[in-house]
mmCIF file of the N, C-alpha and C atoms, coordinates in Angstrom:
data_MODEL
# 
_entry.id   MODEL 
# 
loop_
_atom_site.group_PDB 
_atom_site.id 
_atom_site.type_symbol 
_atom_site.label_atom_id 
_atom_site.label_alt_id 
_atom_site.label_comp_id 
_atom_site.label_asym_id 
_atom_site.label_entity_id 
_atom_site.label_seq_id 
_atom_site.pdbx_PDB_ins_code 
_atom_site.Cartn_x 
_atom_site.Cartn_y 
_atom_site.Cartn_z 
_atom_site.occupancy 
_atom_site.B_iso_or_equiv 
_atom_site.pdbx_formal_charge 
_atom_site.auth_seq_id 
_atom_site.auth_comp_id 
_atom_site.auth_asym_id 
_atom_site.auth_atom_id 
_atom_site.pdbx_PDB_model_num 
ATOM 1   N N  . ALA A 1 1  ? 0.843   -1.188 0.000   1.00 0.00 ? 1  ALA A N  1 
ATOM 2   C CA . ALA A 1 1  ? 0.000   0.000  0.000   1.00 0.00 ? 1  ALA A CA 1 
ATOM 3   C C  . ALA A 1 1  ? 0.880   1.241  0.000   1.00 0.00 ? 1  ALA A C  1 
ATOM 4   N N  . LEU A 1 2  ? 0.303   2.342  -0.391  1.00 0.00 ? 2  LEU A N  1 
ATOM 5   C CA . LEU A 1 2  ? 1.029   3.607  -0.453  1.00 0.00 ? 2  LEU A CA 1 
ATOM 6   C C  . LEU A 1 2  ? 1.227   4.191  0.938   1.00 0.00 ? 2  LEU A C  1 
ATOM 7   N N  . ALA A 1 3  ? 2.442   4.198  1.434   1.00 0.00 ? 3  ALA A N  1 
ATOM 8   C CA . ALA A 1 3  ? 2.826   4.883  2.673   1.00 0.00 ? 3  ALA A CA 1 
ATOM 9   C C  . ALA A 1 3  ? 1.836   4.674  3.818   1.00 0.00 ? 3  ALA A C  1 
ATOM 10  N N  . GLY A 1 4  ? 1.449   3.440  4.062   1.00 0.00 ? 4  GLY A N  1 
ATOM 11  C CA . GLY A 1 4  ? 0.587   3.153  5.202   1.00 0.00 ? 4  GLY A CA 1 
ATOM 12  C C  . GLY A 1 4  ? -0.901  3.333  4.969   1.00 0.00 ? 4  GLY A C  1 
ATOM 13  N N  . LEU A 1 5  ? -1.318  3.640  3.741   1.00 0.00 ? 5  LEU A N  1 
ATOM 14  C CA . LEU A 1 5  ? -2.746  3.773  3.461   1.00 0.00 ? 5  LEU A CA 1 
ATOM 15  C C  . LEU A 1 5  ? -3.375  2.387  3.377   1.00 0.00 ? 5  LEU A C  1 
ATOM 16  N N  . SER A 1 6  ? -4.661  2.315  3.681   1.00 0.00 ? 6  SER A N  1 
ATOM 17  C CA . SER A 1 6  ? -5.354  1.034  3.563   1.00 0.00 ? 6  SER A CA 1 
ATOM 18  C C  . SER A 1 6  ? -5.428  0.629  2.092   1.00 0.00 ? 6  SER A C  1 
ATOM 19  N N  . SER A 1 7  ? -5.667  -0.637 1.858   1.00 0.00 ? 7  SER A N  1 
ATOM 20  C CA . SER A 1 7  ? -5.729  -1.126 0.479   1.00 0.00 ? 7  SER A CA 1 
ATOM 21  C C  . SER A 1 7  ? -6.858  -0.452 -0.305  1.00 0.00 ? 7  SER A C  1 
ATOM 22  N N  . SER A 1 8  ? -7.994  -0.224 0.333   1.00 0.00 ? 8  SER A N  1 
ATOM 23  C CA . SER A 1 8  ? -9.110  0.383  -0.396  1.00 0.00 ? 8  SER A CA 1 
ATOM 24  C C  . SER A 1 8  ? -8.802  1.821  -0.801  1.00 0.00 ? 8  SER A C  1 
ATOM 25  N N  . VAL A 1 9  ? -8.124  2.564  0.054   1.00 0.00 ? 9  VAL A N  1 
ATOM 26  C CA . VAL A 1 9  ? -7.747  3.936  -0.301  1.00 0.00 ? 9  VAL A CA 1 
ATOM 27  C C  . VAL A 1 9  ? -6.712  3.911  -1.422  1.00 0.00 ? 9  VAL A C  1 
ATOM 28  N N  . THR A 1 10 ? -5.776  2.982  -1.348  1.00 0.00 ? 10 THR A N  1 
ATOM 29  C CA . THR A 1 10 ? -4.779  2.843  -2.411  1.00 0.00 ? 10 THR A CA 1 
ATOM 30  C C  . THR A 1 10 ? -5.462  2.534  -3.738  1.00 0.00 ? 10 THR A C  1 
ATOM 31  N N  . TYR A 1 11 ? -6.404  1.592  -3.732  1.00 0.00 ? 11 TYR A N  1 
ATOM 32  C CA . TYR A 1 11 ? -7.140  1.257  -4.956  1.00 0.00 ? 11 TYR A CA 1 
ATOM 33  C C  . TYR A 1 11 ? -7.926  2.466  -5.473  1.00 0.00 ? 11 TYR A C  1 
ATOM 34  N N  . ALA A 1 12 ? -8.536  3.216  -4.570  1.00 0.00 ? 12 ALA A N  1 
ATOM 35  C CA . ALA A 1 12 ? -9.318  4.385  -4.981  1.00 0.00 ? 12 ALA A CA 1 
ATOM 36  C C  . ALA A 1 12 ? -8.422  5.453  -5.613  1.00 0.00 ? 12 ALA A C  1 
ATOM 37  N N  . VAL A 1 13 ? -7.251  5.661  -5.048  1.00 0.00 ? 13 VAL A N  1 
ATOM 38  C CA . VAL A 1 13 ? -6.320  6.647  -5.609  1.00 0.00 ? 13 VAL A CA 1 
ATOM 39  C C  . VAL A 1 13 ? -5.846  6.200  -6.991  1.00 0.00 ? 13 VAL A C  1 
ATOM 40  N N  . VAL A 1 14 ? -5.467  4.943  -7.115  1.00 0.00 ? 14 VAL A N  1 
ATOM 41  C CA . VAL A 1 14 ? -5.019  4.416  -8.412  1.00 0.00 ? 14 VAL A CA 1 
ATOM 42  C C  . VAL A 1 14 ? -6.164  4.485  -9.429  1.00 0.00 ? 14 VAL A C  1 
ATOM 43  N N  . TRP A 1 15 ? -7.382  4.150  -9.002  1.00 0.00 ? 15 TRP A N  1 
ATOM 44  C CA . TRP A 1 15 ? -8.544  4.226  -9.883  1.00 0.00 ? 15 TRP A CA 1 
ATOM 45  C C  . TRP A 1 15 ? -8.736  5.658  -10.390 1.00 0.00 ? 15 TRP A C  1 
ATOM 46  N N  . ALA A 1 16 ? -8.650  6.637  -9.497  1.00 0.00 ? 16 ALA A N  1 
ATOM 47  C CA . ALA A 1 16 ? -8.838  8.034  -9.893  1.00 0.00 ? 16 ALA A CA 1 
ATOM 48  C C  . ALA A 1 16 ? -7.759  8.480  -10.880 1.00 0.00 ? 16 ALA A C  1 
ATOM 49  N N  . LEU A 1 17 ? -6.523  8.069  -10.655 1.00 0.00 ? 17 LEU A N  1 
ATOM 50  C CA . LEU A 1 17 ? -5.437  8.420  -11.577 1.00 0.00 ? 17 LEU A CA 1 
ATOM 51  C C  . LEU A 1 17 ? -5.645  7.765  -12.945 1.00 0.00 ? 17 LEU A C  1 
ATOM 52  N N  . LEU A 1 18 ? -6.060  6.506  -12.940 1.00 0.00 ? 18 LEU A N  1 
ATOM 53  C CA . LEU A 1 18 ? -6.336  5.824  -14.210 1.00 0.00 ? 18 LEU A CA 1 
ATOM 54  C C  . LEU A 1 18 ? -7.515  6.460  -14.953 1.00 0.00 ? 18 LEU A C  1 
ATOM 55  N N  . ALA A 1 19 ? -8.560  6.823  -14.212 1.00 0.00 ? 19 ALA A N  1 
ATOM 56  C CA . ALA A 1 19 ? -9.716  7.466  -14.841 1.00 0.00 ? 19 ALA A CA 1 
ATOM 57  C C  . ALA A 1 19 ? -9.327  8.806  -15.457 1.00 0.00 ? 19 ALA A C  1 
ATOM 58  N N  . THR A 1 20 ? -8.453  9.533  -14.782 1.00 0.00 ? 20 THR A N  1 
ATOM 59  C CA . THR A 1 20 ? -7.970  10.806 -15.322 1.00 0.00 ? 20 THR A CA 1 
ATOM 60  C C  . THR A 1 20 ? -7.151  10.574 -16.583 1.00 0.00 ? 20 THR A C  1 
ATOM 61  N N  . ALA A 1 21 ? -6.293  9.560  -16.570 1.00 0.00 ? 21 ALA A N  1 
ATOM 62  C CA . ALA A 1 21 ? -5.485  9.239  -17.747 1.00 0.00 ? 21 ALA A CA 1 
ATOM 63  C C  . ALA A 1 21 ? -6.367  8.825  -18.925 1.00 0.00 ? 21 ALA A C  1 
ATOM 64  N N  . VAL A 1 22 ? -7.397  8.033  -18.659 1.00 0.00 ? 22 VAL A N  1 
ATOM 65  C CA . VAL A 1 22 ? -8.306  7.592  -19.726 1.00 0.00 ? 22 VAL A CA 1 
ATOM 66  C C  . VAL A 1 22 ? -9.033  8.791  -20.333 1.00 0.00 ? 22 VAL A C  1 
ATOM 67  N N  . ALA A 1 23 ? -9.346  9.791  -19.515 1.00 0.00 ? 23 ALA A N  1 
ATOM 68  C CA . ALA A 1 23 ? -10.041 10.978 -20.020 1.00 0.00 ? 23 ALA A CA 1 
ATOM 69  C C  . ALA A 1 23 ? -9.195  11.742 -21.035 1.00 0.00 ? 23 ALA A C  1 
ATOM 70  N N  . PHE A 1 24 ? -7.885  11.585 -20.978 1.00 0.00 ? 24 PHE A N  1 
ATOM 71  C CA . PHE A 1 24 ? -7.001  12.257 -21.926 1.00 0.00 ? 24 PHE A CA 1 
ATOM 72  C C  . PHE A 1 24 ? -6.891  11.522 -23.260 1.00 0.00 ? 24 PHE A C  1 
ATOM 73  N N  . LEU A 1 25 ? -7.369  10.293 -23.310 1.00 0.00 ? 25 LEU A N  1 
ATOM 74  C CA . LEU A 1 25 ? -7.309  9.520  -24.554 1.00 0.00 ? 25 LEU A CA 1 
ATOM 75  C C  . LEU A 1 25 ? -8.321  10.047 -25.558 1.00 0.00 ? 25 LEU A C  1 
ATOM 76  N N  . PRO A 1 26 ? -8.078  9.822  -26.846 1.00 0.00 ? 26 PRO A N  1 
ATOM 77  C CA . PRO A 1 26 ? -9.107  10.158 -27.837 1.00 0.00 ? 26 PRO A CA 1 
ATOM 78  C C  . PRO A 1 26 ? -10.391 9.357  -27.538 1.00 0.00 ? 26 PRO A C  1 
ATOM 79  N N  . MET A 1 27 ? -11.509 9.927  -27.867 1.00 0.00 ? 27 MET A N  1 
ATOM 80  C CA . MET A 1 27 ? -12.805 9.334  -27.524 1.00 0.00 ? 27 MET A CA 1 
ATOM 81  C C  . MET A 1 27 ? -12.930 7.888  -28.003 1.00 0.00 ? 27 MET A C  1 
ATOM 82  N N  . ARG A 1 28 ? -12.432 7.576  -29.178 1.00 0.00 ? 28 ARG A N  1 
ATOM 83  C CA . ARG A 1 28 ? -12.578 6.214  -29.712 1.00 0.00 ? 28 ARG A CA 1 
ATOM 84  C C  . ARG A 1 28 ? -11.775 5.196  -28.912 1.00 0.00 ? 28 ARG A C  1 
ATOM 85  N N  . TRP A 1 29 ? -10.787 5.631  -28.132 1.00 0.00 ? 29 TRP A N  1 
ATOM 86  C CA . TRP A 1 29 ? -9.976  4.727  -27.320 1.00 0.00 ? 29 TRP A CA 1 
ATOM 87  C C  . TRP A 1 29 ? -10.436 4.661  -25.870 1.00 0.00 ? 29 TRP A C  1 
ATOM 88  N N  . GLN A 1 30 ? -11.429 5.438  -25.497 1.00 0.00 ? 30 GLN A N  1 
ATOM 89  C CA . GLN A 1 30 ? -11.857 5.511  -24.105 1.00 0.00 ? 30 GLN A CA 1 
ATOM 90  C C  . GLN A 1 30 ? -12.813 4.404  -23.685 1.00 0.00 ? 30 GLN A C  1 
ATOM 91  N N  . PHE A 1 31 ? -13.503 3.771  -24.619 1.00 0.00 ? 31 PHE A N  1 
ATOM 92  C CA . PHE A 1 31 ? -14.597 2.879  -24.243 1.00 0.00 ? 31 PHE A CA 1 
ATOM 93  C C  . PHE A 1 31 ? -14.136 1.684  -23.412 1.00 0.00 ? 31 PHE A C  1 
ATOM 94  N N  . THR A 1 32 ? -13.171 0.923  -23.884 1.00 0.00 ? 32 THR A N  1 
ATOM 95  C CA . THR A 1 32 ? -12.772 -0.296 -23.179 1.00 0.00 ? 32 THR A CA 1 
ATOM 96  C C  . THR A 1 32 ? -12.183 -0.017 -21.794 1.00 0.00 ? 32 THR A C  1 
ATOM 97  N N  . PRO A 1 33 ? -11.179 0.874  -21.675 1.00 0.00 ? 33 PRO A N  1 
ATOM 98  C CA . PRO A 1 33 ? -10.672 1.130  -20.321 1.00 0.00 ? 33 PRO A CA 1 
ATOM 99  C C  . PRO A 1 33 ? -11.715 1.822  -19.434 1.00 0.00 ? 33 PRO A C  1 
ATOM 100 N N  . GLY A 1 34 ? -12.537 2.678  -20.032 1.00 0.00 ? 34 GLY A N  1 
ATOM 101 C CA . GLY A 1 34 ? -13.592 3.339  -19.259 1.00 0.00 ? 34 GLY A CA 1 
ATOM 102 C C  . GLY A 1 34 ? -14.613 2.354  -18.729 1.00 0.00 ? 34 GLY A C  1 
ATOM 103 N N  . PHE A 1 35 ? -14.955 1.362  -19.539 1.00 0.00 ? 35 PHE A N  1 
ATOM 104 C CA . PHE A 1 35 ? -15.904 0.335  -19.118 1.00 0.00 ? 35 PHE A CA 1 
ATOM 105 C C  . PHE A 1 35 ? -15.325 -0.490 -17.970 1.00 0.00 ? 35 PHE A C  1 
ATOM 106 N N  . CYS A 1 36 ? -14.045 -0.824 -18.065 1.00 0.00 ? 36 CYS A N  1 
ATOM 107 C CA . CYS A 1 36 ? -13.381 -1.560 -16.974 1.00 0.00 ? 36 CYS A CA 1 
ATOM 108 C C  . CYS A 1 36 ? -13.385 -0.744 -15.682 1.00 0.00 ? 36 CYS A C  1 
ATOM 109 N N  . LEU A 1 37 ? -13.115 0.545  -15.801 1.00 0.00 ? 37 LEU A N  1 
ATOM 110 C CA . LEU A 1 37 ? -13.148 1.417  -14.622 1.00 0.00 ? 37 LEU A CA 1 
ATOM 111 C C  . LEU A 1 37 ? -14.568 1.518  -14.062 1.00 0.00 ? 37 LEU A C  1 
ATOM 112 N N  . LEU A 1 38 ? -15.537 1.568  -14.952 1.00 0.00 ? 38 LEU A N  1 
ATOM 113 C CA . LEU A 1 38 ? -16.940 1.629  -14.536 1.00 0.00 ? 38 LEU A CA 1 
ATOM 114 C C  . LEU A 1 38 ? -17.328 0.394  -13.737 1.00 0.00 ? 38 LEU A C  1 
ATOM 115 N N  . LEU A 1 39 ? -16.841 -0.776 -14.147 1.00 0.00 ? 39 LEU A N  1 
ATOM 116 C CA . LEU A 1 39 ? -17.141 -2.018 -13.425 1.00 0.00 ? 39 LEU A CA 1 
ATOM 117 C C  . LEU A 1 39 ? -16.359 -2.131 -12.116 1.00 0.00 ? 39 LEU A C  1 
ATOM 118 N N  . ALA A 1 40 ? -15.154 -1.604 -12.079 1.00 0.00 ? 40 ALA A N  1 
ATOM 119 C CA . ALA A 1 40 ? -14.313 -1.710 -10.882 1.00 0.00 ? 40 ALA A CA 1 
ATOM 120 C C  . ALA A 1 40 ? -14.759 -0.766 -9.766  1.00 0.00 ? 40 ALA A C  1 
ATOM 121 N N  . ALA A 1 41 ? -15.344 0.354  -10.122 1.00 0.00 ? 41 ALA A N  1 
ATOM 122 C CA . ALA A 1 41 ? -15.685 1.375  -9.132  1.00 0.00 ? 41 ALA A CA 1 
ATOM 123 C C  . ALA A 1 41 ? -16.608 0.878  -8.012  1.00 0.00 ? 41 ALA A C  1 
ATOM 124 N N  . PRO A 1 42 ? -17.719 0.200  -8.306  1.00 0.00 ? 42 PRO A N  1 
ATOM 125 C CA . PRO A 1 42 ? -18.585 -0.252 -7.201  1.00 0.00 ? 42 PRO A CA 1 
ATOM 126 C C  . PRO A 1 42 ? -17.877 -1.199 -6.242  1.00 0.00 ? 42 PRO A C  1 
ATOM 127 N N  . VAL A 1 43 ? -17.002 -2.054 -6.762  1.00 0.00 ? 43 VAL A N  1 
ATOM 128 C CA . VAL A 1 43 ? -16.262 -2.982 -5.901  1.00 0.00 ? 43 VAL A CA 1 
ATOM 129 C C  . VAL A 1 43 ? -15.347 -2.199 -4.962  1.00 0.00 ? 43 VAL A C  1 
ATOM 130 N N  . ILE A 1 44 ? -14.625 -1.230 -5.506  1.00 0.00 ? 44 ILE A N  1 
ATOM 131 C CA . ILE A 1 44 ? -13.721 -0.411 -4.689  1.00 0.00 ? 44 ILE A CA 1 
ATOM 132 C C  . ILE A 1 44 ? -14.513 0.381  -3.653  1.00 0.00 ? 44 ILE A C  1 
ATOM 133 N N  . ILE A 1 45 ? -15.652 0.919  -4.045  1.00 0.00 ? 45 ILE A N  1 
ATOM 134 C CA . ILE A 1 45 ? -16.464 1.717  -3.116  1.00 0.00 ? 45 ILE A CA 1 
ATOM 135 C C  . ILE A 1 45 ? -17.002 0.850  -1.979  1.00 0.00 ? 45 ILE A C  1 
ATOM 136 N N  . VAL A 1 46 ? -17.429 -0.371 -2.286  1.00 0.00 ? 46 VAL A N  1 
ATOM 137 C CA . VAL A 1 46 ? -17.924 -1.274 -1.235  1.00 0.00 ? 46 VAL A CA 1 
ATOM 138 C C  . VAL A 1 46 ? -16.806 -1.616 -0.250  1.00 0.00 ? 46 VAL A C  1 
ATOM 139 N N  . VAL A 1 47 ? -15.625 -1.942 -0.770  1.00 0.00 ? 47 VAL A N  1 
ATOM 140 C CA . VAL A 1 47 ? -14.490 -2.257 0.109   1.00 0.00 ? 47 VAL A CA 1 
ATOM 141 C C  . VAL A 1 47 ? -14.110 -1.033 0.933   1.00 0.00 ? 47 VAL A C  1 
ATOM 142 N N  . LEU A 1 48 ? -14.122 0.131  0.318   1.00 0.00 ? 48 LEU A N  1 
ATOM 143 C CA . LEU A 1 48 ? -13.854 1.384  1.035   1.00 0.00 ? 48 LEU A CA 1 
ATOM 144 C C  . LEU A 1 48 ? -14.859 1.573  2.167   1.00 0.00 ? 48 LEU A C  1 
ATOM 145 N N  . GLY A 1 49 ? -16.123 1.284  1.899   1.00 0.00 ? 49 GLY A N  1 
ATOM 146 C CA . GLY A 1 49 ? -17.149 1.400  2.932   1.00 0.00 ? 49 GLY A CA 1 
ATOM 147 C C  . GLY A 1 49 ? -16.942 0.423  4.076   1.00 0.00 ? 49 GLY A C  1 
ATOM 148 N N  . PHE A 1 50 ? -16.558 -0.811 3.762   1.00 0.00 ? 50 PHE A N  1 
ATOM 149 C CA . PHE A 1 50 ? -16.297 -1.797 4.819   1.00 0.00 ? 50 PHE A CA 1 
ATOM 150 C C  . PHE A 1 50 ? -15.108 -1.404 5.677   1.00 0.00 ? 50 PHE A C  1 
ATOM 151 N N  . GLN A 1 51 ? -14.067 -0.854 5.058   1.00 0.00 ? 51 GLN A N  1 
ATOM 152 C CA . GLN A 1 51 ? -12.854 -0.526 5.807   1.00 0.00 ? 51 GLN A CA 1 
ATOM 153 C C  . GLN A 1 51 ? -12.935 0.814  6.535   1.00 0.00 ? 51 GLN A C  1 
ATOM 154 N N  . HIS A 1 52 ? -13.706 1.776  5.982   1.00 0.00 ? 52 HIS A N  1 
ATOM 155 C CA . HIS A 1 52 ? -13.681 3.130  6.539   1.00 0.00 ? 52 HIS A CA 1 
ATOM 156 C C  . HIS A 1 52 ? -15.047 3.707  6.881   1.00 0.00 ? 52 HIS A C  1 
ATOM 157 N N  . GLY A 1 53 ? -16.111 2.961  6.645   1.00 0.00 ? 53 GLY A N  1 
ATOM 158 C CA . GLY A 1 53 ? -17.437 3.434  7.022   1.00 0.00 ? 53 GLY A CA 1 
ATOM 159 C C  . GLY A 1 53 ? -18.225 4.009  5.854   1.00 0.00 ? 53 GLY A C  1 
ATOM 160 N N  . TRP A 1 54 ? -19.485 4.297  6.149   1.00 0.00 ? 54 TRP A N  1 
ATOM 161 C CA . TRP A 1 54 ? -20.401 4.712  5.104   1.00 0.00 ? 54 TRP A CA 1 
ATOM 162 C C  . TRP A 1 54 ? -20.097 6.104  4.563   1.00 0.00 ? 54 TRP A C  1 
ATOM 163 N N  . LEU A 1 55 ? -19.504 6.980  5.374   1.00 0.00 ? 55 LEU A N  1 
ATOM 164 C CA . LEU A 1 55 ? -19.169 8.319  4.865   1.00 0.00 ? 55 LEU A CA 1 
ATOM 165 C C  . LEU A 1 55 ? -18.096 8.249  3.788   1.00 0.00 ? 55 LEU A C  1 
ATOM 166 N N  . ALA A 1 56 ? -17.114 7.379  3.968   1.00 0.00 ? 56 ALA A N  1 
ATOM 167 C CA . ALA A 1 56 ? -16.090 7.190  2.939   1.00 0.00 ? 56 ALA A CA 1 
ATOM 168 C C  . ALA A 1 56 ? -16.714 6.615  1.669   1.00 0.00 ? 56 ALA A C  1 
ATOM 169 N N  . ALA A 1 57 ? -17.629 5.666  1.830   1.00 0.00 ? 57 ALA A N  1 
ATOM 170 C CA . ALA A 1 57 ? -18.319 5.090  0.666   1.00 0.00 ? 57 ALA A CA 1 
ATOM 171 C C  . ALA A 1 57 ? -19.176 6.141  -0.030  1.00 0.00 ? 57 ALA A C  1 
ATOM 172 N N  . LEU A 1 58 ? -19.814 7.007  0.742   1.00 0.00 ? 58 LEU A N  1 
ATOM 173 C CA . LEU A 1 58 ? -20.611 8.085  0.162   1.00 0.00 ? 58 LEU A CA 1 
ATOM 174 C C  . LEU A 1 58 ? -19.725 9.043  -0.624  1.00 0.00 ? 58 LEU A C  1 
ATOM 175 N N  . GLY A 1 59 ? -18.562 9.372  -0.081  1.00 0.00 ? 59 GLY A N  1 
ATOM 176 C CA . GLY A 1 59 ? -17.621 10.230 -0.802  1.00 0.00 ? 59 GLY A CA 1 
ATOM 177 C C  . GLY A 1 59 ? -17.125 9.576  -2.082  1.00 0.00 ? 59 GLY A C  1 
ATOM 178 N N  . GLY A 1 60 ? -16.825 8.290  -2.018  1.00 0.00 ? 60 GLY A N  1 
ATOM 179 C CA . GLY A 1 60 ? -16.406 7.564  -3.209  1.00 0.00 ? 60 GLY A CA 1 
ATOM 180 C C  . GLY A 1 60 ? -17.497 7.514  -4.260  1.00 0.00 ? 60 GLY A C  1 
ATOM 181 N N  . THR A 1 61 ? -18.735 7.330  -3.811  1.00 0.00 ? 61 THR A N  1 
ATOM 182 C CA . THR A 1 61 ? -19.869 7.310  -4.738  1.00 0.00 ? 61 THR A CA 1 
ATOM 183 C C  . THR A 1 61 ? -20.050 8.669  -5.397  1.00 0.00 ? 61 THR A C  1 
ATOM 184 N N  . ALA A 1 62 ? -19.924 9.733  -4.616  1.00 0.00 ? 62 ALA A N  1 
ATOM 185 C CA . ALA A 1 62 ? -20.051 11.087 -5.179  1.00 0.00 ? 62 ALA A CA 1 
ATOM 186 C C  . ALA A 1 62 ? -18.954 11.356 -6.208  1.00 0.00 ? 62 ALA A C  1 
ATOM 187 N N  . ALA A 1 63 ? -17.730 10.938 -5.910  1.00 0.00 ? 63 ALA A N  1 
ATOM 188 C CA . ALA A 1 63 ? -16.632 11.131 -6.851  1.00 0.00 ? 63 ALA A CA 1 
ATOM 189 C C  . ALA A 1 63 ? -16.864 10.321 -8.122  1.00 0.00 ? 63 ALA A C  1 
ATOM 190 N N  . PHE A 1 64 ? -17.314 9.093  -7.971  1.00 0.00 ? 64 PHE A N  1 
ATOM 191 C CA . PHE A 1 64 ? -17.598 8.227  -9.118  1.00 0.00 ? 64 PHE A CA 1 
ATOM 192 C C  . PHE A 1 64 ? -18.687 8.839  -10.003 1.00 0.00 ? 64 PHE A C  1 
ATOM 193 N N  . LEU A 1 65 ? -19.777 9.269  -9.398  1.00 0.00 ? 65 LEU A N  1 
ATOM 194 C CA . LEU A 1 65 ? -20.878 9.853  -10.163 1.00 0.00 ? 65 LEU A CA 1 
ATOM 195 C C  . LEU A 1 65 ? -20.450 11.147 -10.844 1.00 0.00 ? 65 LEU A C  1 
ATOM 196 N N  . SER A 1 66 ? -19.598 11.915 -10.193 1.00 0.00 ? 66 SER A N  1 
ATOM 197 C CA . SER A 1 66 ? -19.107 13.154 -10.784 1.00 0.00 ? 66 SER A CA 1 
ATOM 198 C C  . SER A 1 66 ? -18.244 12.882 -12.010 1.00 0.00 ? 66 SER A C  1 
ATOM 199 N N  . MET A 1 67 ? -17.354 11.889 -11.908 1.00 0.00 ? 67 MET A N  1 
ATOM 200 C CA . MET A 1 67 ? -16.446 11.602 -13.013 1.00 0.00 ? 67 MET A CA 1 
ATOM 201 C C  . MET A 1 67 ? -17.155 10.911 -14.183 1.00 0.00 ? 67 MET A C  1 
ATOM 202 N N  . PHE A 1 68 ? -18.199 10.156 -13.911 1.00 0.00 ? 68 PHE A N  1 
ATOM 203 C CA . PHE A 1 68 ? -18.888 9.391  -14.959 1.00 0.00 ? 68 PHE A CA 1 
ATOM 204 C C  . PHE A 1 68 ? -20.295 9.921  -15.218 1.00 0.00 ? 68 PHE A C  1 
ATOM 205 N N  . ARG A 1 69 ? -20.549 11.194 -14.900 1.00 0.00 ? 69 ARG A N  1 
ATOM 206 C CA . ARG A 1 69 ? -21.909 11.725 -15.030 1.00 0.00 ? 69 ARG A CA 1 
ATOM 207 C C  . ARG A 1 69 ? -22.422 11.693 -16.458 1.00 0.00 ? 69 ARG A C  1 
ATOM 208 N N  . ARG A 1 70 ? -21.599 12.012 -17.428 1.00 0.00 ? 70 ARG A N  1 
ATOM 209 C CA . ARG A 1 70 ? -22.074 12.040 -18.813 1.00 0.00 ? 70 ARG A CA 1 
ATOM 210 C C  . ARG A 1 70 ? -22.345 10.638 -19.369 1.00 0.00 ? 70 ARG A C  1 
ATOM 211 N N  . PRO A 1 71 ? -21.412 9.684  -19.241 1.00 0.00 ? 71 PRO A N  1 
ATOM 212 C CA . PRO A 1 71 ? -21.752 8.352  -19.763 1.00 0.00 ? 71 PRO A CA 1 
ATOM 213 C C  . PRO A 1 71 ? -22.905 7.692  -19.007 1.00 0.00 ? 71 PRO A C  1 
ATOM 214 N N  . LEU A 1 72 ? -22.956 7.885  -17.684 1.00 0.00 ? 72 LEU A N  1 
ATOM 215 C CA . LEU A 1 72 ? -24.063 7.310  -16.920 1.00 0.00 ? 72 LEU A CA 1 
ATOM 216 C C  . LEU A 1 72 ? -25.385 7.950  -17.326 1.00 0.00 ? 72 LEU A C  1 
ATOM 217 N N  . GLY A 1 73 ? -25.382 9.273  -17.539 1.00 0.00 ? 73 GLY A N  1 
ATOM 218 C CA . GLY A 1 73 ? -26.591 9.965  -17.994 1.00 0.00 ? 73 GLY A CA 1 
ATOM 219 C C  . GLY A 1 73 ? -27.025 9.492  -19.366 1.00 0.00 ? 73 GLY A C  1 
ATOM 220 N N  . HIS A 1 74 ? -26.065 9.255  -20.242 1.00 0.00 ? 74 HIS A N  1 
ATOM 221 C CA . HIS A 1 74 ? -26.374 8.755  -21.592 1.00 0.00 ? 74 HIS A CA 1 
ATOM 222 C C  . HIS A 1 74 ? -27.057 7.397  -21.506 1.00 0.00 ? 74 HIS A C  1 
ATOM 223 N N  . TYR A 1 75 ? -26.469 6.483  -20.726 1.00 0.00 ? 75 TYR A N  1 
ATOM 224 C CA . TYR A 1 75 ? -27.055 5.140  -20.634 1.00 0.00 ? 75 TYR A CA 1 
ATOM 225 C C  . TYR A 1 75 ? -28.374 5.157  -19.857 1.00 0.00 ? 75 TYR A C  1 
ATOM 226 N N  . TRP A 1 76 ? -28.523 6.066  -18.912 1.00 0.00 ? 76 TRP A N  1 
ATOM 227 C CA . TRP A 1 76 ? -29.798 6.192  -18.198 1.00 0.00 ? 76 TRP A CA 1 
ATOM 228 C C  . TRP A 1 76 ? -30.896 6.629  -19.169 1.00 0.00 ? 76 TRP A C  1 
ATOM 229 N N  . ARG A 1 77 ? -30.608 7.647  -20.008 1.00 0.00 ? 77 ARG A N  1 
ATOM 230 C CA . ARG A 1 77 ? -31.603 8.106  -20.991 1.00 0.00 ? 77 ARG A CA 1 
ATOM 231 C C  . ARG A 1 77 ? -31.902 7.000  -22.005 1.00 0.00 ? 77 ARG A C  1 
ATOM 232 N N  . LYS A 1 78 ? -30.886 6.273  -22.422 1.00 0.00 ? 78 LYS A N  1 
ATOM 233 C CA . LYS A 1 78 ? -31.085 5.183  -23.369 1.00 0.00 ? 78 LYS A CA 1 
ATOM 234 C C  . LYS A 1 78 ? -31.963 4.092  -22.757 1.00 0.00 ? 78 LYS A C  1 
ATOM 235 N N  . TRP A 1 79 ? -31.724 3.762  -21.482 1.00 0.00 ? 79 TRP A N  1 
ATOM 236 C CA . TRP A 1 79 ? -32.519 2.747  -20.797 1.00 0.00 ? 79 TRP A CA 1 
ATOM 237 C C  . TRP A 1 79 ? -33.969 3.197  -20.641 1.00 0.00 ? 79 TRP A C  1 
ATOM 238 N N  . LYS A 1 80 ? -34.179 4.493  -20.370 1.00 0.00 ? 80 LYS A N  1 
ATOM 239 C CA . LYS A 1 80 ? -35.531 5.018  -20.199 1.00 0.00 ? 80 LYS A CA 1 
ATOM 240 C C  . LYS A 1 80 ? -36.233 5.273  -21.531 1.00 0.00 ? 80 LYS A C  1 
ATOM 241 N N  . GLY A 1 81 ? -35.492 5.206  -22.637 1.00 0.00 ? 81 GLY A N  1 
ATOM 242 C CA . GLY A 1 81 ? -36.086 5.418  -23.948 1.00 0.00 ? 81 GLY A CA 1 
ATOM 243 C C  . GLY A 1 81 ? -36.299 6.872  -24.306 1.00 0.00 ? 81 GLY A C  1 
ATOM 244 N N  . VAL A 1 82 ? -35.551 7.773  -23.703 1.00 0.00 ? 82 VAL A N  1 
ATOM 245 C CA . VAL A 1 82 ? -35.687 9.200  -23.954 1.00 0.00 ? 82 VAL A CA 1 
ATOM 246 C C  . VAL A 1 82 ? -34.876 9.559  -25.199 1.00 0.00 ? 82 VAL A C  1 
ATOM 247 N N  . GLN A 1 83 ? -35.509 10.275 -26.132 1.00 0.00 ? 83 GLN A N  1 
ATOM 248 C CA . GLN A 1 83 ? -34.811 10.721 -27.334 1.00 0.00 ? 83 GLN A CA 1 
ATOM 249 C C  . GLN A 1 83 ? -33.929 11.924 -26.989 1.00 0.00 ? 83 GLN A C  1 
ATOM 250 N N  . GLN A 1 84 ? -32.807 12.018 -27.681 1.00 0.00 ? 84 GLN A N  1 
ATOM 251 C CA . GLN A 1 84 ? -31.910 13.160 -27.428 1.00 0.00 ? 84 GLN A CA 1 
ATOM 252 C C  . GLN A 1 84 ? -32.081 14.231 -28.446 1.00 0.00 ? 84 GLN A C  1 
# 
């Protein structure tokens, strides 16, 4: 772990750095790594919640929703059948 941080915090920091790096990629290259990050986030947030409590999990959820607001909004509208 990074300098005494718990494993969940280390994973969350690495996840955030990877998500930032993926955002710099051209749009056509973002889908696969972005999808992997999208799937990994709930697992990291749950582990963060178990190790540090619900407030840490809430903060992780807020950060996740903030970083993925546009793709999540797109898929939410698609699921609801809303035309753009």
